[in-house]
ZADO-1210 file (C-alpha; in nm, 4 decimals, padded with zeros to 6 digits):
<atoms>
<atom x="09.8856" y="10.1760" z="10.2317" code="MET" pos="1"/>
<atom x="10.0073" y="09.9190" z="09.9859" code="ALA" pos="2"/>
<atom x="10.3517" y="09.9017" z="09.8731" code="ALA" pos="3"/>
<atom x="10.5005" y="10.1302" z="09.6280" code="LYS" pos="4"/>
<atom x="10.6567" y="10.0534" z="09.3215" code="CYS" pos="5"/>
<atom x="10.9102" y="10.3449" z="09.2223" code="ARG" pos="6"/>
<atom x="11.0650" y="10.3081" z="08.8234" code="LEU" pos="7"/>
<atom x="11.4191" y="10.3646" z="08.8417" code="GLU" pos="8"/>
<atom x="11.5752" y="10.6538" z="08.6526" code="GLY" pos="9"/>
<atom x="11.4114" y="10.8950" z="08.4930" code="ASP" pos="10"/>
<atom x="11.0956" y="10.7990" z="08.3306" code="GLU" pos="11"/>
<atom x="11.1821" y="10.7637" z="08.0060" code="GLU" pos="12"/>
<atom x="11.5027" y="10.5479" z="08.0627" code="SER" pos="13"/>
<atom x="11.3094" y="10.3720" z="08.3542" code="ALA" pos="14"/>
<atom x="11.0060" y="10.3078" z="08.0413" code="ALA" pos="15"/>
<atom x="11.2599" y="10.1453" z="07.8052" code="ASN" pos="16"/>
<atom x="11.4057" y="09.9130" z="08.0957" code="ARG" pos="17"/>
<atom x="11.0621" y="09.8214" z="08.2796" code="LYS" pos="18"/>
<atom x="11.2089" y="09.7644" z="08.5485" code="GLY" pos="19"/>
<atom x="11.0890" y="09.9020" z="08.9128" code="PHE" pos="20"/>
<atom x="11.1099" y="09.7982" z="09.2830" code="TYR" pos="21"/>
<atom x="10.9017" y="09.7188" z="09.6059" code="VAL" pos="22"/>
<atom x="10.9887" y="09.9026" z="09.9020" code="THR" pos="23"/>
<atom x="10.8599" y="09.7165" z="10.1347" code="PRO" pos="24"/>
<atom x="10.5786" y="09.8852" z="10.4621" code="LYS" pos="25"/>
<atom x="10.8278" y="09.9328" z="10.7871" code="THR" pos="26"/>
<atom x="10.5662" y="10.0004" z="11.0378" code="ASP" pos="27"/>
<atom x="10.3225" y="09.7043" z="10.9865" code="CYS" pos="28"/>
<atom x="10.1442" y="09.7220" z="11.3080" code="PRO" pos="29"/>
<atom x="09.9972" y="09.3381" z="11.2555" code="HIS" pos="30"/>
<atom x="10.3709" y="09.1911" z="11.3260" code="VAL" pos="31"/>
<atom x="10.3551" y="09.2962" z="11.6907" code="LEU" pos="32"/>
<atom x="10.0564" y="08.9961" z="11.6946" code="ASN" pos="33"/>
<atom x="10.2067" y="08.7117" z="11.5215" code="ILE" pos="34"/>
<atom x="10.5640" y="08.7457" z="11.6664" code="VAL" pos="35"/>
<atom x="10.5248" y="08.6062" z="11.9953" code="ALA" pos="36"/>
<atom x="10.3654" y="08.2451" z="11.8542" code="GLY" pos="37"/>
<atom x="10.5958" y="08.2059" z="11.5641" code="ASN" pos="38"/>
<atom x="10.8488" y="08.0326" z="11.7381" code="GLN" pos="39"/>
<atom x="10.6069" y="07.7002" z="11.7433" code="LYS" pos="40"/>
<atom x="10.5492" y="07.7202" z="11.3725" code="ILE" pos="41"/>
<atom x="10.7596" y="07.4793" z="11.2003" code="GLY" pos="42"/>
<atom x="10.9406" y="07.5775" z="10.8922" code="VAL" pos="43"/>
<atom x="10.9817" y="07.3098" z="10.5906" code="ASP" pos="44"/>
<atom x="11.0192" y="07.4870" z="10.2014" code="PRO" pos="45"/>
<atom x="10.9591" y="07.2052" z="10.0578" code="SER" pos="46"/>
<atom x="10.5736" y="07.1789" z="10.2525" code="ASP" pos="47"/>
<atom x="10.2860" y="07.1833" z="09.9496" code="ILE" pos="48"/>
<atom x="09.9875" y="07.3959" z="09.9514" code="CYS" pos="49"/>
<atom x="09.7384" y="07.2357" z="10.2065" code="SER" pos="50"/>
<atom x="09.4584" y="07.2528" z="10.0105" code="GLU" pos="51"/>
<atom x="09.5737" y="07.1577" z="09.6444" code="CYS" pos="52"/>
<atom x="09.8994" y="07.0166" z="09.6874" code="GLU" pos="53"/>
<atom x="10.0372" y="07.2967" z="09.4718" code="GLU" pos="54"/>
<atom x="10.4896" y="07.2387" z="09.5071" code="ARG" pos="55"/>
<atom x="10.6167" y="07.5516" z="09.4017" code="ASP" pos="56"/>
<atom x="10.4162" y="07.8652" z="09.4771" code="GLU" pos="57"/>
<atom x="10.3645" y="07.8641" z="09.8698" code="ASN" pos="58"/>
<atom x="10.3255" y="08.0710" z="10.1332" code="TRP" pos="59"/>
<atom x="10.3840" y="07.9841" z="10.5459" code="LEU" pos="60"/>
<atom x="10.0610" y="08.1544" z="10.7403" code="CYS" pos="61"/>
<atom x="10.3099" y="08.2921" z="11.0207" code="LEU" pos="62"/>
<atom x="09.9763" y="08.3130" z="11.2696" code="SER" pos="63"/>
<atom x="09.9172" y="07.8973" z="11.2401" code="CYS" pos="64"/>
<atom x="10.1916" y="07.7670" z="11.0553" code="GLY" pos="65"/>
<atom x="09.9747" y="07.6131" z="10.7514" code="VAL" pos="66"/>
<atom x="10.0927" y="07.6209" z="10.4307" code="VAL" pos="67"/>
<atom x="09.9031" y="07.7496" z="10.1551" code="TYR" pos="68"/>
<atom x="09.9441" y="07.8459" z="09.7843" code="CYS" pos="69"/>
<atom x="09.9599" y="08.1801" z="09.6250" code="SER" pos="70"/>
<atom x="09.7039" y="08.4275" z="09.4656" code="ARG" pos="71"/>
<atom x="09.8577" y="08.3288" z="09.1151" code="TYR" pos="72"/>
<atom x="09.7797" y="07.9769" z="09.1177" code="VAL" pos="73"/>
<atom x="09.4866" y="07.9144" z="09.3192" code="ASN" pos="74"/>
<atom x="09.4686" y="08.1408" z="09.5688" code="GLN" pos="75"/>
<atom x="09.4677" y="07.9243" z="09.8586" code="HIS" pos="76"/>
<atom x="09.6673" y="08.1488" z="10.1029" code="MET" pos="77"/>
<atom x="09.4191" y="08.4574" z="10.0318" code="VAL" pos="78"/>
<atom x="09.1513" y="08.2435" z="10.0885" code="GLN" pos="79"/>
<atom x="09.2794" y="08.1450" z="10.4193" code="HIS" pos="80"/>
<atom x="09.3188" y="08.4986" z="10.5190" code="ASN" pos="81"/>
<atom x="08.9721" y="08.6030" z="10.4500" code="GLU" pos="82"/>
<atom x="08.8563" y="08.3386" z="10.6712" code="ILE" pos="83"/>
<atom x="09.1052" y="08.3359" z="10.9005" code="SER" pos="84"/>
<atom x="09.2078" y="08.7004" z="10.9504" code="LYS" pos="85"/>
<atom x="09.5227" y="08.5643" z="10.9491" code="HIS" pos="86"/>
<atom x="09.7473" y="08.8798" z="10.8146" code="PRO" pos="87"/>
<atom x="10.0908" y="08.7869" z="10.7391" code="ILE" pos="88"/>
<atom x="10.2431" y="08.5522" z="10.5105" code="ALA" pos="89"/>
<atom x="10.5760" y="08.4592" z="10.4162" code="LEU" pos="90"/>
<atom x="10.6547" y="08.2893" z="10.0891" code="SER" pos="91"/>
<atom x="10.8644" y="07.9911" z="10.0383" code="TYR" pos="92"/>
<atom x="11.0001" y="08.1379" z="09.6312" code="ALA" pos="93"/>
<atom x="11.1010" y="08.4501" z="09.7516" code="ASP" pos="94"/>
<atom x="11.1563" y="08.4814" z="10.1189" code="ILE" pos="95"/>
<atom x="10.9417" y="08.7859" z="10.0609" code="SER" pos="96"/>
<atom x="10.6247" y="08.8988" z="10.3746" code="ILE" pos="97"/>
<atom x="10.2988" y="09.0252" z="10.2881" code="TRP" pos="98"/>
<atom x="10.0703" y="09.1507" z="10.5065" code="CYS" pos="99"/>
<atom x="09.7124" y="09.1225" z="10.3833" code="TYR" pos="100"/>
<atom x="09.5466" y="09.3605" z="10.6315" code="SER" pos="101"/>
<atom x="09.7756" y="09.6307" z="10.5059" code="CYS" pos="102"/>
<atom x="09.8040" y="09.5208" z="10.1738" code="ASP" pos="103"/>
<atom x="10.1697" y="09.5585" z="10.1277" code="SER" pos="104"/>
<atom x="10.5231" y="09.3570" z="10.1609" code="TYR" pos="105"/>
<atom x="10.6496" y="09.4294" z="10.5017" code="ILE" pos="106"/>
<atom x="10.9765" y="09.4142" z="10.6387" code="GLU" pos="107"/>
<atom x="11.0721" y="09.4141" z="11.0009" code="SER" pos="108"/>
<atom x="11.3260" y="09.3279" z="11.2120" code="PRO" pos="109"/>
<atom x="11.0965" y="09.0931" z="11.4080" code="LEU" pos="110"/>
<atom x="11.0390" y="08.8828" z="11.1294" code="LEU" pos="111"/>
<atom x="11.3916" y="08.8185" z="11.0628" code="HIS" pos="112"/>
<atom x="11.4585" y="08.5072" z="11.2977" code="PRO" pos="113"/>
<atom x="11.1383" y="08.3314" z="11.1017" code="ILE" pos="114"/>
<atom x="11.3077" y="08.4408" z="10.7592" code="ALA" pos="115"/>
<atom x="11.6541" y="08.3378" z="10.8363" code="GLN" pos="116"/>
<atom x="11.5097" y="08.0069" z="10.9533" code="THR" pos="117"/>
<atom x="11.3577" y="07.9552" z="10.5850" code="VAL" pos="118"/>
<atom x="11.6621" y="08.0327" z="10.4071" code="VAL" pos="119"/>
<atom x="11.8854" y="07.7925" z="10.6037" code="GLN" pos="120"/>
<atom x="11.5784" y="07.5697" z="10.5415" code="GLU" pos="121"/>
<atom x="11.5479" y="07.5817" z="10.1951" code="LYS" pos="122"/>
<atom x="11.9422" y="07.6209" z="10.1176" code="PHE" pos="123"/>
<atom x="12.0930" y="07.3269" z="10.3026" code="LYS" pos="124"/>
</atoms>
């Protein structure tokens, strides 16, 4: 199930504002498969893409800890997921978490510790 995009307010007002928000999925079953191992993942928001050395729009694979660029740059994280089947990645840009298997942004209390570590490292 994909994340839901919802327009704010009534349809006409929302269309004029062109605003929306994303509701993350809260029941991703893939979180349990990666949580046990993410204590060993190194976190450095300044890491570059391991394929193309992109610096600005990178994602951390929460299964193996490798950093790749986003689908809007050279799609290296997308390719990593297709090859490895590692489902969950965390954006160093906005600290959102995406599950490729669910095709959705996700939110889970089990991922709060690693997201908090990224926040601390990014803003220290």
